[in-house]
C-alpha positions as a Markdown table, in Angstrom:
| # | Residue | x | y | z |
|---|---|---|---|---|
| 1 | Unk | -10.6 | 7.1 | 19.7 |
| 2 | Unk | -8.7 | 4.2 | 21.3 |
| 3 | Unk | -5.4 | 4.8 | 23.0 |
| 4 | Unk | -2.2 | 3.4 | 21.6 |
| 5 | Unk | -3.0 | 3.9 | 17.8 |
| 6 | Unk | 0.3 | 4.5 | 16.0 |
| 7 | Unk | 1.4 | 4.6 | 12.4 |
| 8 | Unk | 4.9 | 3.2 | 11.5 |
| 9 | Unk | 6.5 | 4.1 | 8.2 |
| 10 | Unk | 8.9 | 1.8 | 6.2 |
| 11 | Unk | 10.4 | 1.7 | 2.7 |
| 12 | Unk | 11.2 | -1.6 | 1.0 |
| 13 | Unk | 13.8 | -0.1 | -1.3 |
| 14 | Unk | 13.2 | 1.8 | -4.5 |
| 15 | Unk | 12.0 | 1.3 | -8.1 |
| 16 | Unk | 13.4 | 3.0 | -11.2 |
| 17 | Unk | 11.1 | 3.4 | -14.1 |
| 18 | Unk | 10.8 | 6.0 | -16.9 |
| 19 | Unk | 14.0 | 7.5 | -15.6 |
| 20 | Unk | 12.7 | 8.2 | -12.1 |
| 21 | Unk | 13.8 | 6.5 | -8.8 |
| 22 | Unk | 10.9 | 6.3 | -6.4 |
| 23 | Unk | 10.4 | 4.9 | -2.9 |
| 24 | Unk | 8.3 | 1.8 | -2.2 |
| 25 | Unk | 6.6 | 2.5 | 1.1 |
| 26 | Unk | 4.7 | 0.2 | 3.4 |
| 27 | Unk | 3.1 | 0.8 | 6.8 |
| 28 | Unk | 2.2 | -0.9 | 10.1 |
| 29 | Unk | -0.6 | 0.5 | 12.1 |
| 30 | Unk | -0.6 | -0.5 | 15.8 |
| 31 | Unk | -4.2 | -0.7 | 17.1 |
| 32 | Unk | -5.4 | -2.1 | 20.4 |
| 33 | Unk | -7.3 | -4.8 | 18.4 |
| 34 | Unk | -4.1 | -5.9 | 16.6 |
| 35 | Unk | -1.3 | -4.8 | 14.3 |
| 36 | Unk | -2.2 | -4.0 | 10.7 |
| 37 | Unk | 0.3 | -4.1 | 7.7 |
| 38 | Unk | -0.6 | -1.9 | 4.8 |
| 39 | Unk | 0.7 | -3.6 | 1.6 |
| 40 | Unk | 4.2 | -4.8 | 2.6 |
| 41 | Unk | 6.2 | -3.3 | -0.2 |
| 42 | Unk | 8.3 | -5.5 | -2.5 |
| 43 | Unk | 8.2 | -9.3 | -2.1 |
| 44 | Unk | 11.3 | -11.0 | -0.7 |
| 45 | Unk | 11.8 | -12.9 | -4.0 |
| 46 | Unk | 12.5 | -9.6 | -5.7 |
| 47 | Unk | 15.5 | -9.0 | -3.6 |
| 48 | Unk | 16.8 | -12.5 | -4.4 |
| 49 | Unk | 16.3 | -12.6 | -8.1 |
| 50 | Unk | 14.1 | -9.8 | -9.6 |
| 51 | Unk | 14.3 | -11.2 | -13.2 |
| 52 | Unk | 13.1 | -14.7 | -12.0 |
| 53 | Unk | 10.3 | -13.3 | -10.0 |
| 54 | Unk | 9.1 | -10.4 | -12.2 |
| 55 | Unk | 9.7 | -11.8 | -15.6 |
| 56 | Unk | 9.2 | -9.1 | -18.3 |
| 57 | Unk | 8.4 | -6.5 | -15.6 |
| 58 | Unk | 12.0 | -6.6 | -14.6 |
| 59 | Unk | 12.8 | -4.9 | -17.9 |
| 60 | Unk | 10.4 | -2.1 | -17.1 |
| 61 | Unk | 11.2 | -1.7 | -13.3 |
| 62 | Unk | 14.7 | -1.7 | -11.9 |
| 63 | Unk | 14.5 | -2.8 | -8.3 |
| 64 | Unk | 16.9 | -1.6 | -5.7 |
| 65 | Unk | 16.2 | -3.8 | -2.6 |
| 66 | Unk | 18.1 | -6.1 | -0.3 |
| 67 | Unk | 16.7 | -9.0 | 1.8 |
| 68 | Unk | 17.0 | -6.7 | 4.9 |
| 69 | Unk | 14.6 | -4.3 | 3.2 |
| 70 | Unk | 11.8 | -6.9 | 3.2 |
| 71 | Unk | 8.9 | -6.2 | 5.6 |
| 72 | Unk | 9.5 | -9.2 | 7.9 |
| 73 | Unk | 13.2 | -8.2 | 8.5 |
| 74 | Unk | 12.2 | -4.6 | 9.1 |
| 75 | Unk | 9.4 | -5.4 | 11.6 |
| 76 | Unk | 11.9 | -7.5 | 13.5 |
| 77 | Unk | 14.5 | -4.7 | 13.7 |
| 78 | Unk | 11.9 | -2.2 | 14.7 |
| 79 | Unk | 10.6 | -4.5 | 17.5 |
| 80 | Unk | 7.1 | -4.7 | 16.2 |
| 81 | Unk | 5.2 | -7.8 | 17.4 |
| 82 | Unk | 5.5 | -10.2 | 14.5 |
| 83 | Unk | 2.9 | -12.6 | 16.0 |
| 84 | Unk | 0.5 | -9.7 | 16.7 |
| 85 | Unk | -0.2 | -9.0 | 13.0 |
| 86 | Unk | -3.9 | -9.6 | 12.7 |
| 87 | Unk | -4.6 | -7.9 | 9.4 |
| 88 | Unk | -3.0 | -7.1 | 6.1 |
| 89 | Unk | -4.7 | -4.4 | 4.1 |
| 90 | Unk | -3.9 | -4.5 | 0.3 |
| 91 | Unk | -4.5 | -1.1 | -1.3 |
| 92 | Unk | -4.1 | -3.2 | -4.5 |
| 93 | Unk | -2.2 | -6.2 | -5.7 |
| 94 | Unk | 0.5 | -4.9 | -8.0 |
| 95 | Unk | 4.0 | -6.4 | -7.6 |
| 96 | Unk | 5.4 | -3.7 | -5.4 |
| 97 | Unk | 2.6 | -3.9 | -2.8 |
| 98 | Unk | 2.5 | -7.6 | -2.0 |
| 99 | Unk | 5.5 | -8.2 | 0.2 |
| 100 | Unk | 3.6 | -9.2 | 3.3 |
| 101 | Unk | 1.5 | -11.9 | 1.6 |
| 102 | Unk | 2.3 | -15.4 | 2.7 |
| 103 | Unk | 4.5 | -14.3 | 5.7 |
| 104 | Unk | 1.8 | -13.8 | 8.3 |
| 105 | Unk | -0.4 | -17.0 | 8.0 |
| 106 | Unk | -2.7 | -15.9 | 10.9 |
| 107 | Unk | -3.6 | -12.6 | 9.4 |
| 108 | Unk | -6.8 | -11.7 | 7.6 |
| 109 | Unk | -6.0 | -10.1 | 4.3 |
| 110 | Unk | -8.4 | -7.3 | 3.3 |
| 111 | Unk | -8.7 | -6.5 | -0.4 |
| 112 | Unk | -11.4 | -5.1 | -2.6 |
| 113 | Unk | -13.3 | -7.8 | -4.4 |
| 114 | Unk | -12.8 | -6.1 | -7.8 |
| 115 | Unk | -9.1 | -6.0 | -7.2 |
| 116 | Unk | -8.8 | -9.7 | -6.4 |
| 117 | Unk | -10.9 | -10.6 | -9.4 |
| 118 | Unk | -8.8 | -8.4 | -11.7 |
| 119 | Unk | -5.5 | -9.9 | -10.4 |
| 120 | Unk | -6.8 | -13.4 | -10.8 |
| 121 | Unk | -8.1 | -12.7 | -14.3 |
| 122 | Unk | -5.0 | -11.0 | -15.6 |
| 123 | Unk | -2.5 | -12.7 | -17.9 |
| 124 | Unk | 0.9 | -13.5 | -16.3 |
| 125 | Unk | 2.6 | -10.2 | -15.5 |
| 126 | Unk | -0.2 | -8.2 | -17.1 |
| 127 | Unk | -0.8 | -4.7 | -15.6 |
| 128 | Unk | 1.8 | -5.2 | -12.8 |
| 129 | Unk | 0.3 | -8.4 | -11.4 |
| 130 | Unk | 2.6 | -11.3 | -10.5 |
| 131 | Unk | 0.5 | -14.4 | -9.9 |
| 132 | Unk | 3.0 | -16.0 | -7.6 |
| 133 | Unk | 2.5 | -13.2 | -5.1 |
| 134 | Unk | -1.2 | -13.8 | -4.4 |
| 135 | Unk | -2.1 | -17.3 | -5.8 |
| 136 | Unk | -1.2 | -19.0 | -2.5 |
| 137 | Unk | -3.0 | -21.4 | -0.1 |
| 138 | Unk | -1.7 | -19.6 | 3.0 |
| 139 | Unk | -3.6 | -16.4 | 2.5 |
| 140 | Unk | -6.8 | -15.7 | 4.5 |
| 141 | Unk | -8.7 | -13.4 | 2.1 |
| 142 | Unk | -11.5 | -11.2 | 3.2 |
| 143 | Unk | -12.8 | -9.4 | 0.1 |
| 144 | Unk | -14.8 | -6.2 | 0.6 |
| 145 | Unk | -17.2 | -4.5 | -1.8 |
| 146 | Unk | -17.3 | -0.9 | -0.5 |
| 147 | Unk | -15.7 | 1.6 | 1.8 |
| 148 | Unk | -14.8 | -0.2 | 5.0 |
| 149 | Unk | -14.2 | 0.8 | 8.6 |
| 150 | Unk | -11.7 | -1.8 | 9.6 |
| 151 | Unk | -12.3 | -2.0 | 13.4 |
| 152 | Unk | -15.6 | -0.1 | 13.5 |
| 153 | Unk | -14.2 | 2.8 | 15.5 |
| 154 | Unk | -13.4 | 5.2 | 12.7 |
| 155 | Unk | -9.7 | 5.1 | 13.1 |
| 156 | Unk | -8.8 | 3.1 | 10.0 |
| 157 | Unk | -11.1 | 3.7 | 7.1 |
| 158 | Unk | -10.6 | 2.1 | 3.7 |
| 159 | Unk | -11.8 | 4.2 | 0.8 |
| 160 | Unk | -12.6 | 3.0 | -2.7 |
| 161 | Unk | -10.3 | 4.9 | -5.2 |
| 162 | Unk | -10.4 | 2.9 | -8.4 |
| 163 | Unk | -8.7 | 3.8 | -11.7 |
| 164 | Unk | -5.1 | 3.0 | -11.1 |
| 165 | Unk | -6.3 | -0.5 | -10.7 |
| 166 | Unk | -9.8 | -2.0 | -10.7 |
| 167 | Unk | -10.2 | -2.2 | -6.9 |
| 168 | Unk | -7.7 | 0.2 | -5.6 |
| 169 | Unk | -8.2 | 1.6 | -2.1 |
| 170 | Unk | -6.7 | 4.5 | -0.1 |
| 171 | Unk | -6.7 | 4.7 | 3.7 |
| 172 | Unk | -7.7 | 7.5 | 6.1 |
| 173 | Unk | -6.3 | 7.2 | 9.6 |
| 174 | Unk | -7.4 | 9.2 | 12.7 |
| 175 | Unk | -4.5 | 9.5 | 15.1 |
| 176 | Unk | -4.8 | 11.1 | 18.5 |
| 177 | Unk | -1.9 | 13.5 | 18.3 |
| 178 | Unk | -1.3 | 13.9 | 14.6 |
| 179 | Unk | -4.9 | 14.0 | 13.5 |
| 180 | Unk | -5.9 | 12.7 | 10.1 |
| 181 | Unk | -3.4 | 10.9 | 7.9 |
| 182 | Unk | -4.3 | 10.1 | 4.3 |
| 183 | Unk | -2.4 | 7.2 | 2.6 |
| 184 | Unk | -3.3 | 7.8 | -1.0 |
| 185 | Unk | -1.3 | 4.8 | -2.2 |
| 186 | Unk | -1.1 | 4.7 | -6.0 |
| 187 | Unk | -4.3 | 6.7 | -6.5 |
| 188 | Unk | -2.0 | 9.7 | -6.3 |
| 189 | Unk | 1.6 | 8.6 | -6.8 |
| 190 | Unk | 3.0 | 12.1 | -6.3 |
| 191 | Unk | 2.4 | 15.7 | -5.7 |
| 192 | Unk | 2.2 | 16.6 | -9.4 |
| 193 | Unk | -0.7 | 14.2 | -9.9 |
| 194 | Unk | -2.4 | 15.5 | -6.7 |
| 195 | Unk | -2.2 | 19.1 | -7.9 |
| 196 | Unk | -3.4 | 18.2 | -11.5 |
| 197 | Unk | 0.0 | 19.0 | -13.1 |
| 198 | Unk | 0.4 | 15.3 | -14.2 |
| 199 | Unk | -2.2 | 12.7 | -15.2 |
| 200 | Unk | -2.6 | 9.8 | -12.8 |
| 201 | Unk | -1.2 | 6.4 | -13.7 |
| 202 | Unk | -4.5 | 4.9 | -14.7 |
| 203 | Unk | -4.0 | 1.3 | -15.8 |
| 204 | Unk | -7.8 | 0.6 | -15.8 |
| 205 | Unk | -9.8 | 3.9 | -16.1 |
| 206 | Unk | -8.4 | 7.5 | -16.4 |
| 207 | Unk | -11.9 | 8.8 | -15.7 |
| 208 | Unk | -12.2 | 6.8 | -12.5 |
| 209 | Unk | -8.6 | 7.7 | -11.5 |
| 210 | Unk | -9.4 | 11.5 | -11.8 |
| 211 | Unk | -12.6 | 11.1 | -9.8 |
| 212 | Unk | -10.7 | 9.2 | -7.1 |
| 213 | Unk | -8.2 | 12.0 | -6.8 |
| 214 | Unk | -11.0 | 14.5 | -6.5 |
| 215 | Unk | -12.6 | 12.4 | -3.8 |
| 216 | Unk | -9.3 | 12.2 | -1.9 |
| 217 | Unk | -8.8 | 16.0 | -2.2 |
| 218 | Unk | -12.2 | 16.5 | -0.6 |
| 219 | Unk | -11.4 | 14.1 | 2.2 |
| 220 | Unk | -8.0 | 15.7 | 2.8 |
| 221 | Unk | -9.5 | 19.1 | 3.0 |
| 222 | Unk | -12.4 | 18.1 | 5.2 |
| 223 | Unk | -10.1 | 16.4 | 7.7 |
| 224 | Unk | -7.0 | 18.7 | 7.3 |
| 225 | Unk | -5.1 | 15.5 | 6.7 |
| 226 | Unk | -1.3 | 14.8 | 6.5 |
| 227 | Unk | -0.9 | 13.4 | 3.0 |
| 228 | Unk | 1.4 | 10.5 | 2.2 |
| 229 | Unk | 1.6 | 9.8 | -1.5 |
| 230 | Unk | 2.3 | 6.4 | -3.1 |
| 231 | Unk | 5.7 | 6.9 | -4.7 |
| 232 | Unk | 6.9 | 10.5 | -4.2 |
| 233 | Unk | 10.6 | 11.0 | -3.2 |
| 234 | Unk | 10.2 | 14.5 | -1.8 |
| 235 | Unk | 7.0 | 13.7 | 0.0 |
| 236 | Unk | 8.4 | 10.5 | 1.4 |
| 237 | Unk | 11.6 | 12.2 | 2.6 |
| 238 | Unk | 9.5 | 14.8 | 4.5 |
| 239 | Unk | 7.0 | 12.4 | 6.1 |
| 240 | Unk | 9.6 | 9.7 | 6.9 |
| 241 | Unk | 11.8 | 12.0 | 8.9 |
| 242 | Unk | 9.7 | 10.5 | 11.7 |
| 243 | Unk | 9.5 | 6.7 | 11.8 |
| 244 | Unk | 6.1 | 6.8 | 13.5 |
| 245 | Unk | 3.1 | 9.0 | 14.1 |
| 246 | Unk | 0.7 | 8.8 | 17.0 |
């Protein structure tokens, strides 16, 4: 395991939907081969004018975000090397996960090929996709078609977990001190979904979403992983008491 691997936790504000206010996390992974952003949270345009950017989605999701909550501003405040961002990993391309796109022109953007196809094929604002977020000339896409070991050393593993979206991915990290950390993203929004007390938010396939949660439960048990859910206020409050993990 390479020295210096570190997970940094951020929140780009909150979303209110169906009467619940939930965090919108994003992450930076410091690796000897380069810094990796996972998702990036809400886009900057949402902080400036959510109705203009989100269109009809702004009637479904109430966004609580300032420009200072955007990923670029937060990385600068935290002192993370902005120019050292080599990769952006998109768990999926819904509107609350695309905040880094277009802001790091030298970065390679990893996304599952099914996810990119689904986003590009969706009607405007359909299923949480905002075309302006990802239809840009300044994004260096690297679509993948299966589970993927980002640097080939086992420290950042991307796992196929479809169901919530067509090409959703979750991330398993191996940290030297903390051990395994599982970023479920929206494959398991919260603890209730994880425990089977609530059905997952399956925008594409409920069967696939349930199988993805079963897969992640096995992975978490096998590695005794610290679990970080996609949008769980209690889980986020607990794990984000620390701003970083090594």
